[in-house]
ROMARLUM-527254 format. One record per atom (N, C-alpha, C, O): residue in three letters; x, y negated, z negated. Coordinates in steps of 0.001 Angstrom, whole numbers, padded with zeros to 6 digits, always signed. Example, Ala and Ser with C-alpha at 12.3 -4.5 7.8 and 13.67 -1.06 7.14 Angstrom:
<atoms>
Ala+013190+005690-007800 Ala+012300+004500-007800 Ala+013200+003300-007800 Ala+014236+003319-008465 Ser+012850+002250-007080 Ser+013670+001060-007140 Ser+012900-000030-007870 Ser+013409-001138-008039 
</atoms>
This chain:
<atoms>
Met+042246-054824-182217 Met+042056-053747-181262 Met+041724-052426-181962 Met+040828-051696-181536 Lys+042461-052127-183047 Lys+042224-050874-183753 Lys+040849-050870-184409 Lys+040183-049836-184445 Lys+040414-052031-184933 Lys+039080-052100-185521 Lys+038011-051872-184462 Lys+036973-051274-184745 Ala+038258-052342-183251 Ala+037294-052137-182156 Ala+037171-050663-181816 Ala+036068-050180-181560 Phe+038291-049937-181809 Phe+038249-048507-181529 Phe+037470-047767-182620 Phe+036705-046849-182324 Ile+037665-048166-183877 Ile+036950-047512-184975 Ile+035451-047760-184863 Ile+034653-046854-185104 Arg+035059-048988-184496 Arg+033635-049278-184305 Arg+033065-048439-183162 Arg+031938-047953-183245 Leu+033852-048272-182092 Leu+033414-047455-180969 Leu+033191-046014-181392 Leu+032257-045364-180924 Thr+034045-045513-182276 Thr+033877-044156-182793 Thr+032546-044010-183524 Thr+031816-043043-183307 Ile+032235-044971-184387 Ile+030993-044916-185154 Ile+029785-044951-184220 Ile+028820-044214-184425 Val+029834-045802-183198 Val+028730-045894-182242 Val+028554-044585-181488 Val+027430-044119-181300 Ala+029671-043985-181052 Ala+029589-042740-180282 Ala+028990-041617-181118 Ala+028148-040865-180626 Ile+029413-041492-182380 Ile+028878-040441-183244 Ile+027397-040665-183512 Ile+026620-039712-183557 Thr+027007-041923-183689 Thr+025593-042234-183890 Thr+024752-041816-182692 Thr+023659-041272-182850 Leu+025265-042072-181495 Leu+024534-041702-180280 Leu+024346-040200-180172 Leu+023326-039737-179663 Leu+025325-039431-180649 Leu+025214-037980-180572 Leu+023995-037465-181337 Leu+023355-036499-180922 Phe+023682-038114-182448 Phe+022579-037660-183281 Phe+021247-038332-182923 Phe+020223-038073-183556 Ser+021272-039191-181910 Ser+020041-039869-181522 Ser+019632-039539-180090 Ser+018825-040255-179497 Leu+020183-038456-179529 Leu+019817-038050-178181 Leu+018376-037552-178150 Leu+017876-037081-179172 Pro+017702-037640-177020 Pro+016308-037235-176931 Pro+016106-035782-177338 Pro+016934-034918-177048 Thr+014998-035530-178010 Thr+014731-034183-178511 Thr+014303-033224-177414 Thr+014291-032013-177634 Tyr+013951-033732-176236 Tyr+013517-032855-175152 Tyr+014694-032247-174391 Tyr+014476-031462-173468 Ala+015927-032581-174747 Ala+017078-032016-174049 Ala+017209-030534-174374 Ala+016836-030089-175460 Asp+017743-029778-173423 Asp+018065-028373-173659 Asp+019381-028295-174413 Asp+020380-028875-173990 Trp+019382-027586-175517 Trp+020553-027514-176386 Trp+021205-026144-176258 Trp+020524-025125-176141 Arg+022538-026134-176284 Arg+023304-024901-176349 Arg+024368-025077-177422 Arg+024961-026147-177566 Tyr+024598-024001-178175 Tyr+025580-024044-179246 Tyr+026666-023007-178982 Tyr+026433-021993-178325 Gly+027854-023281-179506 Gly+028946-022347-179287 Gly+030146-022656-180152 Gly+030058-023406-181125 Ile+031266-022067-179785 Ile+032527-022276-180487 Ile+033631-022399-179449 Ile+033555-021804-178374 Arg+034656-023175-179781 Arg+035752-023422-178846 Arg+037062-023427-179611 Arg+037159-024009-180691 Ala+038072-022772-179043 Ala+039418-022765-179616 Ala+040412-023055-178501 Ala+040227-022607-177370 Ser+041465-023803-178816 Ser+042416-024156-177776 Ser+043846-024102-178295 Ser+044125-024337-179471 Tyr+044734-023782-177366 Tyr+046165-023927-177588 Tyr+046560-025285-177023 Tyr+046244-025603-175876 Asp+047246-026079-177827 Asp+047644-027422-177410 Asp+049166-027522-177431 Asp+049807-027182-178425 Asn+049731-027989-176331 Asn+051160-028262-176255 Asn+051312-029775-176219 Asn+051139-030391-175167 Thr+051634-030377-177358 Thr+051529-031837-177495 Thr+052881-032493-177706 Thr+053813-031902-178253 Gly+052954-033733-177254 Gly+054141-034553-177452 Gly+053740-035990-177651 Gly+052601-036274-178023 Ala+054670-036913-177407 Ala+054378-038327-177632 Ala+055313-039181-176794 Ala+056417-038764-176444 Thr+054849-040382-176479 Thr+055712-041438-175943 Thr+055945-042429-177074 Thr+054999-042947-177667 Trp+057218-042686-177365 Trp+057587-043453-178554 Trp+058623-044500-178166 Trp+059689-044162-177650 Thr+058315-045751-178409 Thr+059250-046840-178142 Thr+059385-047714-179384 Thr+058427-047919-180129 Ile+060611-048229-179590 Ile+060898-049156-180685 Ile+061597-050361-180091 Ile+062676-050239-179511 Asp+060978-051533-180235 Asp+061513-052771-179659 Asp+061814-052606-178170 Asp+062829-053098-177678 Gly+060931-051915-177463 Gly+061075-051746-176024 Gly+061986-050620-175599 Gly+062050-050309-174409 Glu+062707-049987-176538 Glu+063610-048883-176205 Glu+062893-047550-176417 Glu+062345-047295-177490 Arg+062901-046701-175382 Arg+062172-045442-175450 Arg+063025-044361-176092 Arg+064204-044214-175771 Tyr+062415-043599-177009 Tyr+063096-042526-177707 Tyr+062608-041176-177180 Tyr+061456-041028-176769 Thr+063512-040197-177204 Thr+063192-038865-176675 Thr+062421-038061-177706 Thr+062797-038017-178877 Thr+061353-037431-177272 Thr+060595-036520-178120 Thr+060433-035181-177413 Thr+060585-035079-176196 Arg+060125-034166-178196 Arg+059907-032824-177661 Arg+058511-032356-178027 Arg+058029-032621-179128 Asn+057856-031654-177099 Asn+056527-031122-177373 Asn+056604-029990-178397 Asn+057616-029298-178507 Ile+055509-029818-179144 Ile+055390-028703-180086 Ile+054086-027957-179817 Ile+053211-028447-179103 His+053973-026763-180399 His+052762-025963-180272 His+051719-026449-181272 His+052034-026693-182437 Gly+050467-026590-180810 Gly+049373-026996-181669 Gly+048122-026196-181359 Gly+048153-025251-180571 Phe+047021-026584-181986 Phe+045768-025859-181781 Phe+044601-026747-182189 Phe+044777-027769-182853 Ser+043414-026336-181780 Ser+042171-026911-182298 Ser+041092-025833-182244 Ser+041117-024960-181377 Ile+040153-025904-183174 Ile+039085-024916-183227 Ile+037873-025528-183917 Ile+038013-026316-184853 Gly+036681-025159-183448 Gly+035482-025666-184086 Gly+034228-025385-183289 Gly+034300-024874-182171 Pro+033069-025718-183857 Pro+031786-025508-183177 Pro+031537-026566-182116 Pro+032009-027698-182225 Ser+030784-026181-181081 Ser+030419-027088-179993 Ser+028909-027105-179817 Ser+028220-026144-180160 Val+028409-028202-179282 Val+027002-028307-178925 Val+026909-029037-177593 Val+027585-030045-177385 Ala+026078-028533-176696 Ala+025918-029130-175367 Ala+024472-029556-175174 Ala+023545-028877-175617 Tyr+024294-030684-174508 Tyr+022982-031241-174216 Tyr+022813-031255-172692 Tyr+023493-032015-172002 Glu+021927-030434-172177 Glu+021751-030311-170731 Glu+020471-031040-170320 Glu+019364-030540-170521 Phe+020643-032234-169738 Phe+019507-033068-169359 Phe+018987-032721-167963 Phe+017783-032580-167750 Ile+019907-032588-167032 Ile+019537-032358-165635 Ile+020430-031268-165063 Ile+021436-030896-165667 Asp+020055-030760-163891 Asp+020881-029762-163224 Asp+022246-030347-162892 Asp+022365-031515-162522 Tyr+023251-029533-163028 Tyr+024624-029878-162650 Tyr+025299-030869-163596 Tyr+026386-031359-163288 Phe+024684-031177-164736 Phe+025295-032154-165625 Phe+024887-031888-167069 Phe+023742-031534-167348 Ser+025855-032067-167995 Ser+025556-031945-169418 Ser+026527-032807-170219 Ser+027563-033238-169712 Leu+026173-033047-171478 Leu+027060-033690-172435 Leu+027431-032675-173499 Leu+026589-031891-173938 Gln+028686-032687-173913 Gln+029135-031730-174926 Gln+029917-032446-176014 Gln+030717-033340-175739 Ser+029675-032040-177244 Ser+030403-032588-178382 Ser+030694-031465-179363 Ser+030480-030291-179062 Gly+031180-031836-180533 Gly+031494-030852-181555 Gly+032303-031483-182659 Gly+032500-032698-182686 Val+032771-030652-183570 Val+033668-031073-184647 Val+034790-030046-184702 Val+034556-028881-185025 Tyr+036003-030475-184389 Tyr+037142-029564-184322 Tyr+038160-029901-185411 Tyr+038400-031067-185725 Phe+038750-028850-185975 Phe+039938-029002-186817 Phe+041141-028783-185924 Phe+041221-027761-185243 Ser+042085-029723-185910 Ser+043197-029618-184976 Ser+044522-029944-185644 Ser+044587-030637-186659 Met+045581-029413-185030 Met+046944-029750-185420 Met+047721-030090-184157 Met+047742-029299-183214 Asn+048351-031239-184126 Asn+049229-031590-183010 Asn+050369-032443-183538 Asn+050460-032681-184742 Gly+051241-032907-182645 Gly+052362-033716-183081 Gly+053488-033688-182067 Gly+053259-033525-180869 Phe+054708-033848-182560 Phe+055871-033865-181680 Phe+057118-033676-182531 Phe+057052-033679-183760 Ala+058262-033510-181856 Ala+059537-033329-182540 Ala+060576-034279-181958 Ala+060508-034646-180785 Thr+061530-034671-182781 Thr+062684-035462-182343 Thr+063953-034736-182774 Thr+063947-034001-183762 Gly+065044-034940-182032 Gly+066280-034242-182355 Gly+067498-035078-182050 Gly+067444-036035-181277 Asp+068615-034695-182679 Asp+069881-035394-182469 Asp+071018-034384-182569 Asp+071050-033565-183488 His+071960-034445-181611 His+073132-033576-181596 His+074367-034458-181756 His+074520-035456-181052 Ser+075242-034086-182683 Ser+076407-034927-182923 Ser+077631-034079-183264 Ser+077519-032901-183601 Phe+078788-034704-183167 Phe+080050-034096-183578 Phe+080738-035030-184575 Phe+080891-036224-184318 Val+081146-034475-185702 Val+081887-035232-186705 Val+083145-034436-187055 Val+083072-033416-187740 Lys+084299-034910-186580 Lys+085563-034223-186829 Lys+085461-032753-186469 Lys+085765-031874-187276 Asp+085030-032503-185245 Asp+084912-031144-184700 Asp+083834-030309-185380 Asp+083767-029097-185173 Leu+082996-030940-186185 Leu+081902-030219-186826 Leu+080609-030533-186075 Leu+080097-031650-186146 Glu+080097-029559-185372 Glu+078862-029767-184631 Glu+077669-029561-185556 Glu+077637-028616-186345 Tyr+076679-030465-185450 Tyr+075443-030260-186194 Tyr+074263-030730-185361 Tyr+074405-031578-184480 Val+073109-030171-185649 Val+071868-030502-184960 Val+070820-030836-186017 Val+070556-030039-186917 Val+070228-032020-185898 Val+069157-032428-186808 Val+067872-032569-186003 Val+067841-033266-184988 Glu+066820-031911-186452 Glu+065529-032003-185771 Glu+064432-032288-186781 Glu+064376-031673-187846 Glu+063556-033231-186432 Glu+062382-033528-187253 Glu+061128-033165-186466 Glu+060960-033582-185320 Thr+060262-032396-187086 Thr+058996-031997-186468 Thr+057849-032601-187266 Thr+057714-032358-188465 Leu+057029-033388-186587 Leu+055881-034037-187229 Leu+054610-033323-186799 Leu+054291-033281-185610 Arg+053886-032764-187753 Arg+052612-032103-187501 Arg+051495-032937-188134 Arg+051523-033249-189325 Leu+050514-033286-187300 Leu+049400-034114-187729 Leu+048124-033293-187709 Leu+047820-032639-186711 Tyr+047379-033322-188800 Tyr+046145-032536-188921 Tyr+044946-033492-188878 Tyr+044890-034479-189611 Tyr+043996-033170-188003 Tyr+042875-034072-187732 Tyr+041536-033338-187793 Tyr+041461-032117-187652 Leu+040483-034130-188009 Leu+039141-033767-187586 Leu+038883-034513-186278 Leu+039019-035735-186216 Gln+038509-033768-185230 Gln+038282-034369-183919 Gln+036805-034333-183564 Gln+036096-033372-183864 Phe+036358-035410-182914 Phe+034986-035514-182431 Phe+035032-035784-180924 Phe+035100-036941-180509 Pro+034996-034732-180103 Pro+035027-034935-178653 Pro+033660-035321-178115 Pro+032630-035004-178710 Leu+033664-036008-176985 Leu+032428-036349-176286 Leu+032702-036230-174789 Leu+033275-037131-174177 Tyr+032282-035098-174204 Tyr+032588-034798-172812 Tyr+031358-034944-171931 Tyr+030251-034562-172310 Ala+031576-035502-170750 Ala+030613-035389-169660 Ala+031075-034219-168791 Ala+032228-034180-168363 Ile+030182-033272-168533 Ile+030566-032043-167836 Ile+029738-031882-166570 Ile+028508-031869-166605 Gly+030445-031760-165447 Gly+029801-031401-164191 Gly+029781-029901-164028 Gly+030778-029234-164306 Gln+028655-029355-163580 Gln+028462-027903-163485 Gln+028031-027538-162064 Gln+026979-027966-161588 Tyr+028864-026740-161399 Tyr+028554-026336-160026 Tyr+028427-024819-159967 Tyr+029414-024117-160185 Pro+027227-024291-159677 Pro+027020-022831-159659 Pro+027850-022154-158567 Pro+027936-022630-157435 Leu+028453-021033-158944 Leu+029186-020191-158010 Leu+028467-018856-157882 Leu+027390-018666-158445 Lys+029057-017950-157152 Lys+028460-016637-156992 Lys+028634-015803-158254 Lys+029493-016088-159089 Asn+027800-014765-158382 Asn+027905-013786-159475 Asn+027764-014424-160855 Asn+028479-014061-161789 Asp+026823-015392-160980 Asp+026487-016013-162268 Asp+027636-016844-162868 Asp+027588-017184-164050 Ala+028637-017167-162093 Ala+029731-018020-162577 Ala+029424-019475-162277 Ala+028661-019787-161364 Thr+030033-020369-163062 Thr+029832-021809-162893 Thr+031174-022520-162978 Thr+031942-022299-163914 Leu+031452-023372-162004 Leu+032639-024217-162036 Leu+032364-025425-162926 Leu+031314-026057-162808 Leu+033306-025751-163823 Leu+033122-026841-164781 Leu+034206-027893-164610 Leu+035387-027574-164474 Leu+033786-029145-164617 Leu+034696-030286-164655 Leu+034302-031139-165857 Leu+033152-031563-165965 Glu+035242-031393-166754 Glu+034915-032145-167966 Glu+035858-033329-168159 Glu+037051-033251-167864 Val+035296-034420-168659 Val+036082-035611-168935 Val+035434-036369-170090 Val+034209-036440-170187 Gly+036253-036926-170952 Gly+035705-037699-172062 Gly+036717-037909-173163 Gly+037795-037316-173138 Pro+036383-038749-174133 Pro+037327-039097-175200 Pro+037316-038102-176357 Pro+036339-037395-176599 His+038443-038081-177058 His+038568-037439-178365 His+038722-038540-179412 His+039670-039322-179346 Phe+037820-038610-180359 Phe+037963-039499-181507 Phe+038498-038663-182665 Phe+037903-037641-183008 Ser+039608-039077-183274 Ser+040271-038260-184284 Ser+040434-039018-185592 Ser+040731-040213-185612 Cys+040231-038288-186684 Cys+040399-038831-188030 Cys+041469-038017-188745 Cys+041301-036816-188956 Gly+042576-038672-189120 Gly+043693-037970-189742 Gly+043376-037475-191142 Gly+042817-038209-191956 Leu+043735-036223-191421 Leu+043517-035622-192734 Leu+044806-035605-193558 Leu+044845-036107-194681 Thr+045845-035028-192988 Thr+047132-034953-193658 Thr+048212-034754-192614 Thr+047916-034579-191431 Asp+049459-034779-193044 Asp+050567-034582-192116 Asp+051691-033844-192819 Asp+051730-033760-194046 Gln+052605-033311-192018 Gln+053777-032614-192553 Gln+054981-032925-191677 Gln+054918-032787-190456 Ile+056067-033340-192294 Ile+057326-033583-191597 Ile+058326-032526-192050 Ile+058607-032404-193242 Thr+058861-031764-191104 Thr+059859-030743-191396 Thr+061183-031163-190783 Thr+061276-031351-189570 Thr+062208-031311-191617 Thr+063545-031674-191167 Thr+064444-030445-191232 Thr+064554-029795-192271 Thr+065084-030138-190105 Thr+065945-028955-190024 Thr+067356-029369-189634 Thr+067555-030008-188602 Leu+068343-029004-190463 Leu+069763-029228-190194 Leu+070391-027889-189848 Leu+070340-026943-190634 Thr+070988-027819-188656 Thr+071604-026579-188185 Thr+073087-026809-187951 Thr+073484-027773-187297 Leu+073919-025891-188505 Leu+075363-025876-188264 Leu+075682-024614-187471 Leu+075893-023555-188061 Pro+075719-024711-186136 Pro+075840-023508-185302 Pro+077079-022671-185600 Pro+076991-021444-185642 Gln+078250-023315-185810 Gln+079472-022536-185981 Gln+079489-021753-187287 Gln+080189-020746-187396 Tyr+078719-022209-188286 Tyr+078621-021478-189554 Tyr+077350-020640-189647 Tyr+077119-019951-190640 Gln+076532-020706-188603 Gln+075262-019980-188569 Gln+074422-020275-189805 Gln+073832-019382-190414 Glu+074388-021560-190153 Glu+073616-022004-191310 Glu+072500-022935-190857 Glu+072633-023668-189877 Gln+071403-022885-191595 Gln+070264-023753-191307 Gln+069595-024148-192610 Gln+069264-023298-193437 Val+069399-025457-192784 Val+068751-025990-193981 Val+067463-026683-193547 Val+067470-027498-192625 Glu+066364-026357-194213 Glu+065060-026903-193821 Glu+064373-027522-195032 Glu+064400-026963-196128 Gln+063757-028681-194821 Gln+063031-029362-195882 Gln+061737-029928-195319 Gln+061729-030487-194223 Ser+060635-029785-196066 Ser+059327-030255-195614 Ser+058737-031221-196632 Ser+058894-031049-197841 Glu+058053-032244-196114 Glu+057334-033208-196946 Glu+055961-033446-196334 Glu+055796-033372-195117 Ser+054989-033728-197171 Ser+053614-033945-196715 Ser+053143-035351-197075 Ser+053666-035990-197987 Asn+052133-035814-196326 Asn+051496-037106-196579 Asn+052495-038260-196561 Asn+052458-039141-197420 Ile+053374-038243-195585 Ile+054351-039314-195425 Ile+053966-040216-194255 Ile+053912-041437-194407 Ala+053699-039631-193097 Ala+053460-040411-191874 Ala+052191-041247-191967 Ala+052221-042447-191694 Phe+051071-040628-192352 Phe+049806-041360-192412 Phe+049819-042443-193487 Phe+049140-043460-193343 Asp+050566-042245-194537 Asp+050580-043227-195617 Asp+051452-044438-195301 Asp+051247-045511-195869 His+052432-044278-194392 His+053407-045352-194208 His+053602-045781-192760 His+053885-046954-192517 Glu+053461-044875-191781 Glu+053870-045176-190414 Glu+052746-045151-189382 Glu+052775-045919-188421 Leu+051764-044285-189570 Leu+050770-044038-188530 Leu+049356-044322-189005 Leu+049021-044136-190175 Ser+048524-044784-188055 Ser+047095-044929-188330 Ser+046445-043551-188403 Ser+046825-042634-187675 Arg+045471-043418-189280 Arg+044738-042146-189352 Arg+043762-041991-188186 Arg+043322-040881-187888 Phe+043428-043083-187536 Phe+042538-043031-186377 Phe+043362-042806-185110 Phe+044456-043351-184963 Asn+042822-041994-184195 Asn+043474-041804-182901 Asn+042400-041629-181833 Asn+041282-041197-182113 Leu+042766-041974-180615 Leu+041847-041862-179479 Leu+042627-041384-178266 Leu+043668-041947-177928 Ser+042122-040344-177610 Ser+042731-039837-176382 Ser+041636-039543-175374 Ser+040471-039369-175732 Met+042031-039489-174094 Met+041103-039175-173014 Met+041433-037791-172470 Met+042570-037517-172087 His+040424-036925-172441 His+040602-035545-172002 His+040052-035358-170598 His+038977-035864-170273 Val+040792-034630-169763 Val+040348-034236-168426 Val+040620-032750-168283 Val+041725-032289-168567 Gly+039610-031989-167842 Gly+039797-030551-167733 Gly+038988-029932-166625 Gly+038029-030522-166127 Ile+039390-028721-166238 Ile+038698-027940-165214 Ile+038712-026478-165637 Ile+039667-026005-166253 Gly+037636-025767-165297 Gly+037569-024368-165669 Gly+036309-023726-165155 Gly+035704-024195-164191 Ala+035915-022643-165806 Ala+034762-021883-165337 Ala+034043-021250-166522 Ala+034630-021017-167579 Glu+032758-020979-166317 Glu+031935-020268-167297 Glu+031323-019043-166634 Glu+030857-019102-165496 Tyr+031333-017933-167363 Tyr+030716-016703-166869 Tyr+029973-016035-168016 Tyr+030586-015587-168985 Leu+028649-015971-167902 Leu+027795-015363-168919 Leu+028069-015958-170309 Leu+028079-015242-171310 Gly+028286-017260-170350 Gly+028496-017947-171615 Gly+029949-018125-172012 Gly+030268-019037-172773 Ala+030840-017272-171513 Ala+032269-017372-171845 Ala+032926-018439-170982 Ala+032690-018500-169775 Arg+033746-019275-171594 Arg+034391-020373-170882 Arg+035909-020312-171020 Arg+036447-019957-172068 Leu+036583-020671-169920 Leu+038030-020811-169898 Leu+038342-022145-169232 Leu+037919-022386-168101 Met+039087-023022-169927 Met+039350-024371-169438 Met+040834-024701-169583 Met+041484-024273-170537 Val+041359-025462-168632 Val+042697-026039-168738 Val+042545-027545-168577 Val+041660-028011-167859 Gly+043409-028308-169245 Gly+043263-029750-169154 Gly+044453-030490-169720 Gly+045473-029899-170074 Tyr+044294-031800-169795 Tyr+045351-032664-170313 Tyr+044704-033795-171108 Tyr+043672-034341-170719 Asp+045337-034132-172229 Asp+044882-035244-173065 Asp+045852-036414-172922 Asp+047054-036268-173140 Phe+045313-037576-172553 Phe+046113-038785-172385 Phe+045925-039685-173607 Phe+044800-040066-173931 Gly+047023-040024-174282 Gly+046928-040901-175444 Gly+046583-042321-175050 Gly+047278-042921-174230 Leu+045511-042876-175625 Leu+045073-044230-175329 Leu+045362-045210-176459 Leu+045392-046420-176238 Phe+045573-044702-177651 Phe+045640-045545-178839 Phe+047062-045610-179383 Phe+047721-044577-179508 Asp+047540-046796-179706 Asp+048845-046972-180334 Asp+048717-046628-181813 Asp+048124-047380-182585 Met+049280-045482-182201 Met+049131-044982-183557 Met+050024-045701-184563 Met+049755-045657-185764 Ala+051082-046361-184095 Ala+052033-047011-185006 Ala+051378-048207-185698 Ala+050617-048956-185086 Val+051688-048369-186977 Val+051089-049463-187742 Val+051959-050717-187711 Val+051511-051779-188143 Thr+053191-050621-187210 Thr+054066-051782-187119 Thr+054078-052317-185691 Thr+053857-051574-184735 Asp+054338-053614-185562 Asp+054352-054240-184245 Asp+055569-053822-183425 Asp+055527-053873-182196 Glu+056655-053408-184086 Glu+057875-053052-183362 Glu+057743-051698-182658 Glu+058360-051482-181615 Asp+056944-050790-183218 Asp+056813-049438-182676 Asp+055589-049329-181787 Asp+054602-050040-181976 Gln+055665-048424-180810 Gln+054517-048002-180028 Gln+054568-046480-179914 Gln+055582-045910-179512 Leu+053475-045843-180268 Leu+053442-044380-180280 Leu+052084-043894-179796 Leu+051048-044217-180379 Arg+052105-043115-178725 Arg+050888-042510-178182 Arg+051132-041023-177974 Arg+052174-040624-177454 Ser+050165-040204-178384 Ser+050331-038754-178296 Ser+049414-038182-177228 Ser+048396-038783-176882 Gly+049781-037022-176710 Gly+048976-036337-175705 Gly+049647-035045-175300 Gly+050728-034715-175788 Gly+048998-034309-174397 Gly+049606-033068-173944 Gly+048639-032136-173265 Gly+047465-032454-173076 Phe+049155-030972-172898 Phe+048439-029936-172161 Phe+047567-029097-173093 Phe+047956-028842-174233 Thr+046403-028668-172630 Thr+045512-027826-173424 Thr+045031-026628-172606 Thr+044825-026727-171397 Leu+044860-025518-173276 Leu+044263-024312-172706 Leu+043254-023797-173712 Leu+043620-023432-174829 Ser+041980-023764-173326 Ser+040943-023430-174304 Ser+040059-022286-173822 Ser+039860-022080-172625 Ile+039541-021558-174795 Ile+038534-020545-174544 Ile+037350-020828-175450 Ile+037515-021404-176526 Gly+036173-020437-175032 Gly+034993-020689-175841 Gly+033822-019838-175388 Gly+033893-019105-174402 Tyr+032743-019963-176146 Tyr+031536-019242-175801 Tyr+030332-020126-176156 Tyr+030227-020647-177266 Met+029425-020278-175174 Met+028206-021048-175377 Met+026998-020114-175323 Met+026829-019365-174361 Phe+026173-020162-176343 Phe+025009-019277-176411 Phe+023852-019845-175591 Phe+022783-019237-175527 
</atoms>
């Protein structure tokens, strides 16, 4: 299944560079705030995760073939992930342990965008399509907090998750709505995780979350 997704990624990227030359092209840049989390199960038991703050930024290109419709792609640098936590008491000693996993990717989105003209040069936008992601690196930050002593110990490690636990490939489906005015765009949406990132059969891990993006198309 994972090999099939990787082949699909290669085909999609190839198609982007083989679109007809008579299409109207627009170029721009897009940046987004991402609030991401994950659904994580081990042997059928679901574990609690917490969303974290993330981002993505990069150039965009749109191909406008016909009225009211276009295709948009780009290359984005992104950071997303999730956090897990545990609260315990040991002989009246309260402690809190939290692990935050940050995953850094190159993303290749491919959106189909519906465009409906509004008054005053504004356009209503509806976008849907996949994100193909290639993992670059990761960072795990472990934080131990002792509230009664007001102490906090933090430790970070890099290149742990992708090397041992997670696939570097990821696939999500994006759905969004927004508007464009004189080239400036504001979009809100949600990314649904489609791909099981865990490399072991016992685990299942899919990431996704809310997005708020701004951009400009020339």
